[in-house]
C-alpha positions as CSV (number, residue, x, y, z in Angstrom):
1,M,40.0,8.5,41.9
2,K,36.8,7.5,41.1
3,R,34.4,10.1,39.3
4,P,31.4,11.5,40.7
5,P,27.8,9.7,39.2
6,D,26.3,11.9,36.5
7,L,22.7,12.1,36.4
8,I,21.8,9.1,34.6
9,E,23.4,6.7,36.9
10,T,22.0,8.6,40.3
11,A,18.3,8.4,38.5
12,R,19.2,4.9,38.0
13,A,20.4,4.4,41.3
14,Q,17.4,5.7,42.6
15,W,15.1,4.0,41.0
16,Q,16.6,0.2,41.5
17,D,16.2,1.6,45.5
18,V,12.2,1.9,44.1
19,H,11.8,-1.2,41.9
20,P,14.9,-3.3,42.7
21,E,13.2,-6.0,40.9
22,L,12.8,-4.2,37.9
23,D,16.3,-4.4,35.5
24,T,16.8,-0.7,34.4
25,S,20.1,-1.1,33.0
26,S,18.7,0.2,29.8
27,I,19.2,3.5,31.5
28,D,22.7,3.6,30.7
29,V,22.2,4.1,27.0
30,V,18.8,5.7,26.7
31,G,19.3,7.8,29.5
32,R,22.6,9.4,27.9
33,V,21.5,8.9,24.5
34,L,18.6,11.0,25.3
35,R,20.3,13.4,27.5
36,A,23.7,14.0,25.0
37,A,21.0,14.7,22.3
38,A,19.3,17.0,24.9
39,V,22.5,19.3,25.9
40,L,24.4,19.1,22.7
41,R,21.1,20.4,20.8
42,Q,20.8,23.6,23.5
43,R,24.6,24.5,22.6
44,L,24.2,24.0,19.3
45,D,21.3,25.8,18.8
46,T,23.1,29.0,20.2
47,I,25.9,29.0,17.3
48,L,22.3,29.0,14.9
49,L,20.2,31.9,16.7
50,D,23.8,33.9,15.9
51,E,23.0,33.5,12.9
52,G,19.4,34.0,12.9
53,L,18.1,30.6,12.6
54,N,16.5,28.0,14.4
55,R,16.9,24.2,14.1
56,S,13.9,23.7,11.5
57,E,15.3,27.2,9.3
58,F,19.1,25.4,9.6
59,D,17.6,21.7,8.5
60,L,16.0,23.2,5.4
61,L,18.4,25.2,4.1
62,C,21.1,22.6,4.9
63,A,19.2,19.9,2.3
64,L,18.4,22.7,-0.1
65,R,22.8,23.1,0.2
66,R,23.2,19.9,-0.6
67,S,20.9,19.7,-3.3
68,A,22.4,20.1,-6.7
69,E,19.3,21.2,-8.3
70,P,16.3,23.2,-6.7
71,V,13.9,21.3,-5.0
72,T,10.1,21.1,-4.7
73,P,8.6,21.2,-1.5
74,G,7.4,17.8,-1.4
75,R,11.1,16.5,-1.8
76,L,12.1,18.7,0.5
77,N,9.8,16.7,3.8
78,S,11.3,13.5,2.5
79,L,14.6,15.1,2.6
80,M,13.9,16.6,6.8
81,V,11.2,14.3,7.9
82,S,8.7,16.9,8.1
83,S,5.1,17.9,7.8
84,G,4.5,19.2,4.1
85,A,2.4,22.8,6.5
86,A,5.5,22.9,8.5
87,T,7.5,22.8,5.8
88,T,5.3,25.2,3.4
89,K,5.5,27.7,7.1
90,R,9.4,28.3,6.9
91,I,9.5,28.0,3.3
92,Q,7.4,31.0,3.3
93,Q,9.2,32.6,6.6
94,L,12.8,31.7,4.6
95,A,11.8,33.6,1.9
96,E,10.2,36.6,3.6
97,R,14.6,37.0,5.0
98,E,15.4,36.1,1.1
99,L,17.3,33.6,1.7
100,L,15.6,31.1,-0.9
101,E,13.4,31.3,-3.0
102,R,10.0,29.5,-4.9
103,T,9.8,29.4,-8.7
104,P,7.1,27.7,-11.0
105,D,8.0,24.5,-12.1
106,E,8.4,24.3,-16.0
107,H,6.8,21.0,-16.1
108,D,3.7,21.0,-13.9
109,R,3.3,24.8,-13.5
110,R,0.8,24.0,-9.7
111,S,3.7,22.7,-8.1
112,A,7.5,24.9,-7.0
113,R,10.8,24.6,-7.1
114,V,12.9,26.1,-3.9
115,R,16.2,26.6,-4.2
116,L,19.4,29.2,-2.1
117,T,19.2,32.9,-2.5
118,E,23.1,33.8,-2.6
119,R,22.1,35.7,0.7
120,G,20.5,31.8,1.4
121,A,24.0,29.9,0.5
122,E,25.9,32.7,2.9
123,T,24.0,32.2,5.4
124,I,24.0,28.5,5.7
125,D,27.6,28.0,4.4
126,R,28.9,30.5,7.8
127,A,26.0,28.8,10.0
128,F,27.2,24.9,9.1
129,T,31.1,25.4,9.3
130,R,30.1,27.5,13.2
131,N,27.9,24.6,13.3
132,L,30.8,21.8,12.2
133,E,33.7,23.9,14.8
134,A,31.1,23.9,17.7
135,E,30.8,20.1,17.7
136,R,34.0,19.2,17.5
137,H,34.7,21.4,20.7
138,L,31.9,19.6,22.4
139,L,33.3,16.1,21.5
140,S,37.0,17.3,22.0
141,A,36.5,15.5,25.5
142,L,37.1,12.0,23.8
143,G,39.6,10.7,22.0
144,A,39.4,9.1,17.5
145,K,39.1,6.0,19.4
146,Q,36.2,7.1,21.5
147,R,34.6,9.0,18.7
148,E,34.8,5.9,16.6
149,T,33.9,3.3,18.6
150,L,30.8,5.8,19.8
151,A,30.1,7.0,16.1
152,G,29.8,2.7,15.1
153,G,27.8,1.7,18.4
154,L,25.2,4.8,17.4
155,A,24.4,4.0,13.7
156,E,24.5,0.5,15.1
157,L,21.7,1.7,17.7
158,L,20.3,3.7,14.8
159,R,19.7,1.1,12.1
160,S,17.8,-1.1,14.8
161,L,15.5,1.3,15.9
162,E,14.9,2.7,12.0
163,G,14.4,-1.0,11.0
164,T,11.9,-2.0,13.5
165,A,8.9,-0.6,16.2
166,G,9.7,-1.9,19.3
167,P,7.0,-2.1,21.9
168,A,7.9,0.8,23.6
169,L,6.8,2.6,20.0
170,T,3.5,0.0,19.5
171,G,2.1,0.1,22.7
172,T,2.2,-3.7,22.5
173,S,3.2,-3.7,26.2
174,T,1.0,-2.7,28.8
175,N,1.7,-4.8,32.0
176,E,5.3,-3.1,32.5
177,P,6.0,-0.3,34.5
178,R,7.0,2.9,32.4
179,R,10.5,3.7,33.2
180,G,12.4,7.1,32.9
181,G,15.5,9.0,33.9
């Protein structure tokens, strides 16, 4: 018995009808990666909301929890790939909720160090555990070999993407039609 087409198969078929001369095969991968990311984010974010956190706060608290020592806001920026202003705002909000604290840097009084409070460590440990449980549940339709193969393929894709900026990112191609799922 054949399974019904998913949203990406349907979109690709529709694009083939509109532009039969275009190779739309990239939609099979890119469309599914983007769609899966959106669905996963939506479902996992409900777990974080139950803990009173949003995704950005969760990521910041995770970065602090993985750090053995208090870190500077600048180091947090690099761990999270965030702008300085966004990180500063999150630090302030989480400090007000007593999930982390800022202390002056011993070596440079112009700078501060950020660390989790006990309450912050308890919150992130609980949220991280629940997030992992939810991730396992969301991936339960895949067997171990499928997960391993998917993880390997996605890792290779990420290495490729993070190592180069292709035409879609640099805008060097102006005469190709835009694609979308």
